[in-house]
All heavy atoms as an XYZ file, in Angstrom:
676
protein
N       4.415     21.807     -9.112
C       3.074     21.242     -9.017
C       2.236     22.166     -8.130
O       2.680     22.627     -7.089
C       3.150     19.833     -8.423
C       1.779     19.210     -8.239
S       1.818     17.550     -7.502
C       2.337     16.568     -8.889
N       1.010     22.379     -8.544
C       0.071     23.193     -7.780
C      -0.215     22.508     -6.439
O      -0.426     21.291     -6.374
C      -1.216     23.369     -8.593
C      -2.238     24.251     -7.897
O      -1.855     25.027     -7.011
O      -3.419     24.162     -8.261
N      -0.243     23.264     -5.377
C      -0.468     22.727     -4.039
C      -1.827     22.043     -3.940
O      -1.954     20.999     -3.297
C      -0.336     23.851     -2.980
C      -0.722     23.356     -1.612
C       1.054     24.414     -2.970
N      -2.864     22.590     -4.578
C      -4.186     21.967     -4.536
C      -4.189     20.608     -5.231
O      -4.832     19.672     -4.754
C      -5.237     22.883     -5.159
C      -5.614     24.016     -4.230
O      -5.581     23.877     -3.017
N      -5.949     25.156     -4.804
N      -3.469     20.506     -6.348
C      -3.379     19.223     -7.062
C      -2.682     18.200     -6.161
O      -3.116     17.049     -6.057
C      -2.640     19.382     -8.410
C      -2.380     18.026     -9.037
C      -3.434     20.278     -9.343
N      -1.611     18.621     -5.516
C      -0.892     17.737     -4.595
C      -1.819     17.269     -3.470
O      -1.848     16.078     -3.139
C       0.313     18.480     -4.016
C       1.210     17.694     -3.068
C       1.859     16.526     -3.791
C       2.257     18.614     -2.486
N      -2.607     18.174     -2.915
C      -3.546     17.830     -1.854
C      -4.625     16.870     -2.322
O      -4.994     15.940     -1.603
N      -5.111     17.089     -3.528
C      -6.152     16.210     -4.074
C      -5.597     14.805     -4.308
O      -6.247     13.809     -3.981
C      -6.744     16.817     -5.365
C      -7.581     18.054     -5.007
C      -7.585     15.793     -6.115
C      -7.994     18.896     -6.190
N      -4.383     14.709     -4.863
C      -3.771     13.400     -5.102
C      -3.525     12.678     -3.775
O      -3.850     11.493     -3.630
C      -2.466     13.543     -5.910
C      -2.765     14.018     -7.329
C      -1.702     12.218     -5.942
C      -1.535     14.432     -8.126
N      -2.965     13.392     -2.801
C      -2.710     12.796     -1.485
C      -4.014     12.337     -0.836
O      -4.095     11.231     -0.292
C      -1.992     13.791     -0.587
N      -5.028     13.175     -0.902
C      -6.321     12.830     -0.323
C      -6.959     11.632     -0.995
O      -7.523     10.758     -0.332
N      -6.847     11.561     -2.321
C      -7.407     10.434     -3.066
C      -6.725      9.135     -2.656
O      -7.389      8.133     -2.365
C      -7.258     10.669     -4.576
C      -7.664      9.485     -5.399
C      -9.001      9.212     -5.621
C      -6.718      8.632     -5.938
C      -9.389      8.106     -6.368
C      -7.089      7.536     -6.682
C      -8.427      7.271     -6.904
N      -5.399      9.136     -2.641
C      -4.663      7.918     -2.291
C      -4.959      7.472     -0.867
O      -5.150      6.276     -0.607
C      -3.159      8.137     -2.478
C      -2.702      8.321     -3.923
C      -1.218      8.669     -3.976
C      -2.991      7.084     -4.750
N      -5.015      8.409      0.048
C      -5.326      8.079      1.436
C      -6.752      7.538      1.560
O      -7.000      6.575      2.290
C      -5.155      9.319      2.328
O      -3.835      9.822      2.167
C      -5.395      9.002      3.784
N      -7.663      8.155      0.836
C      -9.074      7.765      0.925
C      -9.332      6.363      0.404
O     -10.157      5.640      0.955
C      -9.943      8.748      0.137
O      -9.854     10.019      0.709
N      -8.652      5.973     -0.645
C      -8.910      4.656     -1.245
C      -8.055      3.555     -0.623
O      -8.224      2.383     -0.957
C      -8.718      4.670     -2.783
C      -9.656      5.662     -3.433
C      -7.282      4.930     -3.176
N      -7.182      3.914      0.316
C      -6.250      2.927      0.867
C      -6.944      1.770      1.595
O      -6.408      0.663      1.633
C      -5.247      3.599      1.801
O      -5.899      4.102      2.950
N      -8.097      1.987      2.162
C      -8.793      0.932      2.907
C      -9.779      0.139      2.047
O     -10.349     -0.846      2.519
C      -9.520      1.527      4.105
C      -8.607      2.031      5.202
S      -7.591      0.764      5.957
C      -8.758      0.011      7.069
N      -9.972      0.543      0.808
C     -10.921     -0.174     -0.051
C     -10.509     -1.631     -0.270
O     -11.362     -2.521     -0.186
C     -11.162      0.581     -1.374
C     -11.954      1.857     -1.072
C     -11.905     -0.291     -2.378
C     -12.215      2.731     -2.277
N      -9.233     -1.935     -0.532
C      -8.874     -3.358     -0.673
C      -9.199     -4.180      0.580
O      -9.648     -5.328      0.466
C      -7.363     -3.325     -0.932
C      -7.115     -1.979     -1.516
C      -8.093     -1.067     -0.836
N      -9.008     -3.603      1.754
C      -9.351     -4.304      2.993
C     -10.855     -4.532      3.087
O     -11.299     -5.618      3.460
C      -8.872     -3.499      4.202
C      -9.090     -4.204      5.524
C      -8.218     -5.430      5.666
O      -7.011     -5.339      5.543
N      -8.823     -6.565      5.925
N     -11.644     -3.522      2.734
C     -13.101     -3.648      2.767
C     -13.567     -4.731      1.797
O     -14.404     -5.564      2.147
C     -13.757     -2.302      2.428
C     -15.278     -2.266      2.383
C     -15.884     -2.663      3.720
C     -15.754     -0.878      1.967
N     -13.018     -4.748      0.601
C     -13.385     -5.762     -0.390
C     -13.032     -7.157      0.120
O     -13.832     -8.088      0.006
C     -12.694     -5.472     -1.749
C     -12.850     -6.634     -2.708
C     -13.247     -4.188     -2.359
N     -11.855     -7.306      0.708
C     -11.425     -8.602      1.245
C     -12.368     -9.072      2.347
O     -12.758    -10.243      2.382
C      -9.994     -8.495      1.776
C      -9.448     -9.787      2.310
C      -8.010     -9.619      2.760
C      -7.438    -10.963      3.079
N      -6.870    -11.135      4.334
N     -12.732     -8.172      3.251
C     -13.642     -8.528      4.350
C     -14.999     -8.956      3.803
O     -15.575     -9.949      4.251
C     -13.787     -7.348      5.342
C     -14.989     -7.534      6.252
C     -12.519     -7.190      6.158
N     -15.505     -8.235      2.828
C     -16.814     -8.575      2.258
C     -16.757     -9.924      1.546
O     -17.663    -10.755      1.705
C     -17.302     -7.454      1.314
C     -17.646     -6.207      2.132
C     -18.504     -7.917      0.492
C     -17.910     -4.966      1.298
N     -15.693    -10.174      0.786
C     -15.562    -11.455      0.069
C     -15.422    -12.631      1.031
O     -16.052    -13.662      0.857
C     -14.347    -11.422     -0.854
C     -14.573    -10.736     -2.154
C     -13.323    -10.840     -3.020
C     -13.539    -10.178     -4.353
N     -12.323    -10.221     -5.184
N     -14.560    -12.468      2.034
C     -14.256    -13.586      2.925
C     -15.180    -13.665      4.138
O     -15.170    -14.665      4.852
C     -12.805    -13.479      3.399
C     -11.814    -13.609      2.263
C     -10.368    -13.459      2.721
O     -10.132    -13.311      3.940
O      -9.483    -13.488      1.847
N     -15.934    -12.584      4.391
C     -16.819    -12.523      5.561
C     -16.044    -12.850      6.843
O     -16.513    -13.579      7.708
C     -18.020    -13.444      5.395
C     -18.925    -13.047      4.249
C     -20.073    -14.000      4.120
C     -21.070    -13.670      3.057
N     -20.754    -12.868      1.962
N     -14.835    -12.279      6.936
C     -13.945    -12.563      8.060
C     -13.293    -11.258      8.519
O     -12.630    -10.586      7.739
C     -12.881    -13.566      7.632
C     -11.943    -13.940      8.751
O     -12.052    -13.452      9.871
N     -11.009    -14.815      8.455
N     -13.484    -10.929      9.787
C     -12.889     -9.713     10.356
C     -11.949    -10.048     11.510
O     -11.621     -9.182     12.318
C     -13.974     -8.714     10.826
C     -14.743     -8.159      9.654
C     -14.903     -9.359     11.841
N     -11.521    -11.289     11.557
C     -10.690    -11.771     12.650
C      -9.441    -10.912     12.873
O      -9.016    -10.700     14.004
C     -10.283    -13.218     12.348
C      -9.923    -14.024     13.550
C      -9.749    -15.484     13.182
O     -10.732    -16.098     12.711
O      -8.631    -15.981     13.354
N      -8.833    -10.442     11.798
C      -7.586     -9.682     11.901
C      -7.786     -8.169     11.894
O      -6.815     -7.423     11.781
C      -6.642    -10.074     10.752
C      -6.229    -11.534     10.844
O      -6.085    -12.025     11.973
O      -6.063    -12.182      9.795
N      -9.022     -7.713     12.014
C      -9.312     -6.281     12.032
C      -9.389     -5.817     13.483
O     -10.073     -6.414     14.308
C     -10.649     -5.971     11.316
C     -10.649     -6.485      9.882
C     -10.966     -4.489     11.367
C      -9.706     -5.787      8.961
N      -8.705     -4.728     13.792
C      -8.728     -4.173     15.140
C      -9.872     -3.166     15.265
O      -9.911     -2.161     14.553
C      -7.399     -3.472     15.433
O      -7.507     -2.682     16.587
N     -10.790     -3.439     16.188
C     -11.906     -2.534     16.427
C     -11.409     -1.186     16.940
O     -11.875     -0.135     16.498
C     -12.887     -3.157     17.426
C     -14.067     -2.284     17.840
C     -14.929     -1.910     16.633
C     -14.899     -2.986     18.908
N     -10.441     -1.205     17.834
C      -9.906      0.037     18.384
C      -9.289      0.882     17.275
O      -9.496      2.096     17.205
C      -8.883     -0.250     19.509
C      -8.204      1.025     19.966
C      -9.556     -0.944     20.680
N      -8.528      0.246     16.380
C      -7.917      0.973     15.268
C      -8.983      1.636     14.411
O      -8.852      2.801     14.033
C      -7.073      0.013     14.410
C      -6.358      0.663     13.240
S      -7.233      0.786     11.645
C      -7.787     -0.849     11.325
N     -10.044      0.905     14.111
C     -11.123      1.470     13.293
C     -11.778      2.657     13.985
O     -12.029      3.685     13.350
C     -12.190      0.413     13.002
C     -11.963     -0.480     11.806
C     -13.087     -1.516     11.704
C     -11.868      0.319     10.533
N     -12.054      2.540     15.266
C     -12.698      3.625     15.998
C     -11.808      4.869     16.072
O     -12.286      5.991     15.884
C     -13.090      3.159     17.400
C     -14.169      2.071     17.447
C     -14.353      1.573     18.877
C     -15.479      2.560     16.865
N     -10.523      4.664     16.322
C      -9.586      5.791     16.377
C      -9.456      6.434     14.995
O      -9.473      7.667     14.862
C      -8.213      5.336     16.919
C      -7.169      6.428     16.763
C      -8.334      4.910     18.374
N      -9.350      5.612     13.955
C      -9.218      6.126     12.593
C     -10.447      6.929     12.176
O     -10.325      8.039     11.641
C      -8.977      4.972     11.616
C      -8.776      5.338     10.153
C      -7.597      6.286      9.969
C      -8.577      4.078      9.333
N     -11.631      6.402     12.428
C     -12.861      7.104     12.073
C     -12.965      8.421     12.845
O     -13.372      9.445     12.291
C     -14.100      6.203     12.314
C     -14.104      5.055     11.306
C     -15.388      7.008     12.232
C     -15.086      3.944     11.624
N     -12.572      8.400     14.116
C     -12.585      9.637     14.911
C     -11.643     10.677     14.320
O     -12.005     11.843     14.153
C     -12.184      9.337     16.360
O     -13.098      8.451     16.950
N     -10.426     10.258     13.991
C      -9.451     11.174     13.407
C      -9.897     11.718     12.063
O      -9.777     12.925     11.789
N     -10.424     10.852     11.219
C     -10.913     11.290      9.904
C     -12.078     12.269     10.051
O     -12.166     13.255      9.305
C     -11.341     10.081      9.066
C     -10.220      9.160      8.596
C     -10.805      7.865      8.050
C      -9.344      9.849      7.560
N     -12.944     12.001     11.015
C     -14.079     12.898     11.248
C     -13.600     14.281     11.693
O     -14.151     15.303     11.273
C     -15.017     12.309     12.303
O     -15.544     11.080     11.850
N     -12.568     14.293     12.523
C     -11.995     15.575     12.935
C     -11.367     16.314     11.749
O     -11.450     17.543     11.657
C     -10.970     15.374     14.046
C     -11.554     14.985     15.401
C     -10.445     14.626     16.380
C     -12.435     16.088     15.952
N     -10.748     15.581     10.824
C     -10.211     16.207      9.613
C     -11.332     16.831      8.778
O     -11.162     17.911      8.201
C      -9.441     15.193      8.770
C      -8.010     15.083      9.141
C      -7.388     14.002      9.711
C      -6.995     16.076      8.974
N      -6.062     14.278      9.908
C      -5.789     15.544      9.462
C      -6.992     17.368      8.465
C      -4.597     16.260      9.448
C      -5.800     18.074      8.454
C      -4.618     17.533      8.938
N     -12.474     16.145      8.702
C     -13.617     16.705      7.966
C     -14.054     18.011      8.633
O     -14.273     19.022      7.955
C     -14.797     15.702      7.902
C     -16.040     16.363      7.325
C     -14.414     14.485      7.071
N     -14.172     17.996      9.928
C     -14.562     19.190     10.674
C     -13.551     20.315     10.448
O     -13.921     21.461     10.205
C     -14.685     18.838     12.153
C     -15.206     19.937     13.047
C     -15.885     21.064     12.668
C     -15.106     20.007     14.460
N     -16.203     21.819     13.766
C     -15.741     21.184     14.890
C     -14.556     19.162     15.416
C     -15.819     21.557     16.223
C     -14.649     19.535     16.750
C     -15.268     20.711     17.137
N     -12.273     19.987     10.505
C     -11.211     20.958     10.248
C     -11.352     21.539      8.833
O     -11.252     22.747      8.631
C      -9.842     20.286     10.415
C      -8.675     21.154     10.042
C      -8.191     22.114     10.920
C      -8.039     21.005      8.812
C      -7.111     22.909     10.578
C      -6.957     21.792      8.461
C      -6.495     22.742      9.348
O      -5.431     23.533      9.005
N     -11.598     20.661      7.868
C     -11.774     21.109      6.483
C     -12.963     22.050      6.331
O     -12.904     23.030      5.574
N     -14.020     21.763      7.055
C     -15.200     22.637      7.014
C     -14.853     24.001      7.612
O     -15.188     25.044      7.040
C     -16.388     21.983      7.765
C     -16.891     20.772      6.974
C     -17.507     22.983      7.989
C     -17.869     19.882      7.723
N     -14.177     23.991      8.761
C     -13.796     25.241      9.419
C     -12.859     26.087      8.552
O     -12.939     27.315      8.557
C     -13.115     24.963     10.769
C     -14.039     24.404     11.812
C     -15.017     25.467     12.222
C     -15.684     25.138     13.527
N     -16.633     26.162     13.905
N     -11.965     25.425      7.810
C     -10.996     26.128      6.967
C     -11.506     26.331      5.536
O     -10.823     26.939      4.725
C      -9.684     25.350      6.905
C      -8.958     25.269      8.218
C      -8.487     26.618      8.669
C      -6.998     26.615      8.836
N      -6.476     27.919      9.139
N     -12.695     25.787      5.239
C     -13.290     25.869      3.906
C     -12.344     25.288      2.844
O     -12.066     25.906      1.821
C     -13.658     27.313      3.569
C     -14.616     27.397      2.390
O     -15.389     26.442      2.184
O     -14.581     28.415      1.671
N     -11.849     24.087      3.138
C     -10.920     23.386      2.242
C     -11.603     22.153      1.667
O     -11.653     21.096      2.291
C      -9.649     22.987      2.999
C      -8.793     24.143      3.424
C      -8.034     24.775      2.260
O      -7.892     24.129      1.204
O      -7.615     25.930      2.419
N     -12.132     22.292      0.462
C     -12.887     21.210     -0.166
C     -12.083     19.917     -0.326
O     -12.623     18.836     -0.071
C     -13.461     21.671     -1.507
C     -14.541     20.787     -2.113
C     -15.716     20.625     -1.167
C     -14.998     21.349     -3.447
N     -10.799     19.949     -0.731
C     -10.057     18.684     -0.848
C      -9.983     17.918      0.479
O     -10.109     16.693      0.493
C      -8.660     19.121     -1.306
C      -8.867     20.421     -1.983
C     -10.001     21.081     -1.237
N      -9.822     18.629      1.581
C      -9.764     17.971      2.897
C     -11.126     17.391      3.249
O     -11.232     16.259      3.723
C      -9.291     18.965      3.982
C      -7.837     19.342      3.743
C      -9.476     18.377      5.385
C      -7.317     20.433      4.658
N     -12.173     18.132      2.993
C     -13.533     17.678      3.308
C     -13.892     16.441      2.494
O     -14.356     15.437      3.036
C     -14.564     18.796      3.041
C     -14.315     19.997      3.948
C     -15.991     18.282      3.224
C     -15.059     21.252      3.537
N     -13.665     16.497      1.187
C     -14.068     15.392      0.312
C     -13.260     14.128      0.561
O     -13.821     13.034      0.679
C     -13.955     15.814     -1.157
C     -14.925     16.893     -1.613
C     -14.677     17.234     -3.076
C     -16.368     16.459     -1.407
N     -11.944     14.258      0.626
C     -11.121     13.056      0.779
C     -11.356     12.390      2.125
O     -11.508     11.165      2.207
C      -9.640     13.386      0.595
O      -9.202     14.307      1.559
N     -11.422     13.169      3.189
C     -11.636     12.579      4.504
C     -13.080     12.134      4.702
O     -13.328     11.148      5.384
C     -11.192     13.548      5.594
C      -9.694     13.669      5.633
O      -9.001     12.749      6.035
N      -9.165     14.787      5.179
N     -14.022     12.841      4.095
C     -15.419     12.404      4.150
C     -15.601     11.048      3.484
O     -16.285     10.168      4.015
N     -14.964     10.869      2.327
C     -15.025      9.573      1.644
C     -14.363      8.486      2.491
O     -14.881      7.375      2.623
C     -14.366      9.663      0.263
C     -14.385      8.365     -0.482
C     -15.560      7.897     -1.047
C     -13.236      7.608     -0.608
C     -15.595      6.692     -1.726
C     -13.255      6.407     -1.285
C     -14.428      5.938     -1.854
N     -13.216      8.819      3.091
C     -12.514      7.851      3.937
C     -13.365      7.460      5.146
O     -13.357      6.295      5.562
C     -11.172      8.418      4.381
N     -14.100      8.410      5.714
C     -15.012      8.095      6.817
C     -16.044      7.067      6.349
O     -16.304      6.071      7.038
C     -15.717      9.361      7.365
C     -16.880      8.988      8.279
C     -14.743     10.254      8.103
N     -16.626      7.276      5.172
C     -17.632      6.339      4.655
C     -17.058      4.943      4.463
O     -17.691      3.941      4.820
C     -18.218      6.861      3.341
C     -19.068      8.118      3.440
C     -19.490      8.590      2.044
C     -20.287      7.874      4.311
N     -15.868      4.859      3.888
C     -15.228      3.553      3.665
C     -14.984      2.858      5.000
O     -15.294      1.670      5.160
C     -13.905      3.709      2.880
C     -13.129      2.397      2.859
C     -14.171      4.194      1.472
N     -14.460      3.591      5.970
C     -14.130      2.980      7.252
C     -15.355      2.680      8.101
O     -15.356      1.703      8.850
C     -13.117      3.852      7.997
C     -11.748      3.712      7.384
O     -11.103      2.690      7.537
N     -11.316      4.715      6.649
N     -16.407      3.478      7.988
C     -17.662      3.140      8.667
C     -18.247      1.871      8.043
O     -18.781      1.010      8.757
C     -18.662      4.321      8.627
C     -20.067      3.878      9.006
C     -18.198      5.438      9.550
N     -18.118      1.719      6.740
C     -18.557      0.480      6.080
C     -17.787     -0.714      6.626
O     -18.357     -1.784      6.883
C     -18.361      0.576      4.564
O     -19.106      1.632      4.032
N     -16.481     -0.548      6.812
C     -15.659     -1.611      7.389
C     -16.077     -1.894      8.830
O     -16.142     -3.054      9.255
C     -14.186     -1.220      7.316
C     -13.147     -2.289      7.617
C     -13.343     -3.538      6.772
C     -11.754     -1.724      7.405
N     -16.424     -0.860      9.577
C     -16.895     -1.027     10.953
C     -18.213     -1.802     10.989
O     -18.398     -2.692     11.827
C     -17.065      0.339     11.617
C     -17.506      0.355     13.070
C     -16.470     -0.300     13.971
C     -17.782      1.788     13.518
N     -19.110     -1.490     10.074
C     -20.379     -2.224      9.985
C     -20.112     -3.693      9.678
O     -20.691     -4.585     10.300
C     -21.313     -1.577      8.932
C     -21.791     -0.213      9.435
C     -22.495     -2.491      8.607
C     -22.458      0.640      8.373
N     -19.204     -3.952      8.743
C     -18.827     -5.332      8.430
C     -18.230     -6.024      9.651
O     -18.468     -7.216      9.877
C     -17.825     -5.374      7.278
S     -18.525     -4.979      5.679
N     -17.456     -5.276     10.426
C     -16.864     -5.843     11.639
C     -17.957     -6.398     12.539
O     -17.848     -7.511     13.061
C     -16.034     -4.787     12.373
C     -15.389     -5.325     13.623
C     -14.135     -5.919     13.571
C     -16.042     -5.269     14.851
C     -13.544     -6.432     14.711
C     -15.463     -5.779     15.996
C     -14.209     -6.359     15.924
O     -13.641     -6.885     17.044
N     -19.009     -5.632     12.754
C     -20.080     -6.087     13.648
C     -20.928     -7.195     13.019
O     -21.419     -8.079     13.729
C     -20.951     -4.916     14.088
C     -20.254     -3.999     15.041
C     -19.982     -2.699     14.710
C     -19.846     -4.472     16.284
C     -19.324     -1.854     15.593
C     -19.182     -3.632     17.185
C     -18.915     -2.321     16.829
N     -21.065     -7.175     11.700
C     -21.845     -8.219     11.025
C     -21.103     -9.557     11.038
O     -21.687    -10.602     11.309
C     -22.170     -7.806      9.576
C     -23.168     -6.650      9.577
C     -22.708     -8.995      8.775
C     -23.399     -6.040      8.201
N     -19.798     -9.526     10.743
C     -19.025    -10.766     10.552
C     -18.214    -11.201     11.772
O     -17.554    -12.228     11.725
C     -18.092    -10.617      9.349
C     -18.807    -10.341      8.062
C     -18.400     -9.284      7.239
C     -19.887    -11.101      7.649
C     -19.056     -9.024      6.052
C     -20.546    -10.839      6.467
C     -20.116     -9.794      5.669
O     -20.765     -9.522      4.492
N     -18.255    -10.440     12.859
C     -17.464    -10.803     14.040
C     -18.017    -12.069     14.663
O     -19.180    -12.145     15.042
C     -17.478     -9.657     15.044
C     -16.554     -9.894     16.204
O     -15.737    -10.813     16.180
N     -16.651     -9.074     17.209
N     -17.156    -13.076     14.790
C     -17.589    -14.370     15.325
C     -17.240    -14.547     16.791
O     -17.506    -15.575     17.371
C     -16.942    -15.487     14.500
C     -17.430    -15.495     13.068
C     -16.783    -16.607     12.280
C     -17.381    -16.663     10.888
N     -16.450    -16.444      9.844
N     -16.623    -13.531     17.408
C     -16.182    -13.646     18.801
C     -17.286    -13.331     19.805
O     -17.044    -13.291     20.990
C     -15.012    -12.694     19.055
C     -13.780    -13.059     18.322
C     -12.696    -12.066     18.639
C     -11.471    -12.325     17.795
N     -10.460    -11.289     18.000
N     -18.471    -13.072     19.373
C     -19.584    -12.651     20.218
C     -19.665    -13.516     21.414
O     -19.714    -13.453     22.471
C     -20.883    -12.695     19.458
C     -20.825    -11.853     18.233
C     -22.085    -11.998     17.428
C     -21.864    -11.232     16.130
N     -22.945    -11.016     15.330
């Protein structure tokens, strides 16, 4: 298998992994079981991967992690909208 194909498949699967959680949060309007710290650490790490991909000029790393950042920032926004612990 071509290494780029392997990277694209891995990046795609990793990027879409949080979509079911985002859909569940939006449907139920409940973020009780979501860890804010986990989201912040994950978004930070993904953002660093995007930066790394830019520095190395690796489009699969940039695209997959950039998409994952968007999904997780969306989840973070939902966290603040639906958080009832205020």
